Structures are given as structure tokens and as C-alpha cells.
N, C-alpha and C positions, 0 to 999 in steps of 0.2 A: 648363789650369786650369779652363776652363769645364766640362769633363766631370766634374771632381771636385766642383765646386760644384753642378752639376746632379744628380749622383749622390747627394749628401748631402741634397738637398731631396726626393728621391723616397723615401728610407727613412722608413717610418712610425715614429712615436715609440711604441715598444713599452711603455714604462713607463706612459704615459698610458692606453693601451688595456687594459693589465693592471689598473691601478687602477680604471678605469671598469667593467671586467668583474667585478672583485671586488665593488664596490659594488652593481652590478646583481644579482649572484648573492645577495648578502646580503639585499637587498630582496625578491627572489623567495622566498628561503628563509623569511623572517619571514612573508610573506603566505601561503605554503602552510601553515606551522605554525598560523597564526591560523585559516585556513579549516577545517582538520581538527580544531581544538579543542585542540591541544597547548599553546597558550599560555593560561594561566589568569589572568584578571584578577580581583583580589580585590574583593569588594564591601564596602560599609560594614559589613554585618553580620559579615563575617569578622574584622574587627579591632575590633569594638565592645567597649569596656570598659564594662560596665554600672555598676560602682561600685568604688571603692577601699576597701580594708579596712585597719585597723590592728590591731596586737596590743597589748593592754593587759596588762602583766604583773601578776600577783598578788603583791604585796609586803605583808607584815604590818606594815611600818614606816610605810606611807603609806595614806591613805584613798583608795579608788578611787571616783571619781565617774562614774557613767554615767547616761544619760537614762532616765527611767521609761517613756518612750514607746517602743513597739515599732518595730523597723526594718522590719517588713513582710516579712521573709525568715526562712526556716528552713533549718538545715543538717541533712544526714543522710548516712549512710555507705553507699556502694554499691561493692562489689568492692574495698574497701580504700581508697577515695578519698572525700574530703569534697566533697559537692555542695551547692549552695545554690539554693533556688527561692523564688519569691514566695509569700506566704501567701494570695493572692487567688484561688486555685483554678486558675490557669493551669498547664498541663502543661509549662512551660518550666523547665529546670534547667541549671545550669552548674557545671563543675568548678572548684573553688577552686585557684588557682595563685599562685606567688610572682612576683617581678619578672622572673624568667628563664623563666617559663612551665613551671615544675616543679610537678607536682601535689602537693597537701597530702594526706598519707596519714592514715587514721583506722582505729580499731578499734571494733567494736560493743560489745565487752565490756571496754573500757578502764576500769580503776579509778583513782581519784585517787591520786597519789603521796603516800606518807606523809610527814609533816613531820619534818625533822631536829631541830626544836627541842623535841620532846617528851621 
């Protein structure tokens, strides 16, 4: 019996070494990916929401009240998408998107829709 108990003590715990090897390999893999620049860390500018916008519908039954003061921004159409930029002369523009980051399309020659009440 002493040879069996001595034999079981000499066997290495393979599960422990396989687990430790896996964790060590994972750490090395992440460090190598970080070193070569494959892991991209987002900056604050990447996720920056400059301003929230709302859509006010034009309804003839209700009075629409908007401020007389300018927002300081202007919208324009480029390649079929609506872009917004500040009016202070800076060359910064952003594409207008909805909550799901889908771009708002626009047309340069869009005519107002005719009213059905006429």
C-alpha cells in the first residue's frame, strides 16, 4: 500500500497545470496584441455626444413655439447625409444620426410636401 500512496503523490495535477498554462497564454496573448496595437482603446472624443436633438412635428392644429435665439449650428447636405456644424467658423462637422447611430439622409433639391388639406 505504501507504494500506491507514494505513486499517487508523485503524479502531477494536470488540471491545475493546464488551467495555469491557459491563463498564462491568455495574458501573454493580450499583452502581445496590446503591444502591436491591435487592441483599440476608445477615447472620450470617440464616444462624445455633442448635443441631443428633438424633432418637432409641424401640425396645423397646434401652435409651434420655438426660441428666437439661434442654436449656433447649421445643417447642410453632403453626399446624401445631413451634417451639422457650428456657426463660429470652426471646420468641425458631424453627421446627424438617430439613437441607433443610423445616419439621417437628406436631399439638396427636396421640395416641401404638398398639404392634403387643400
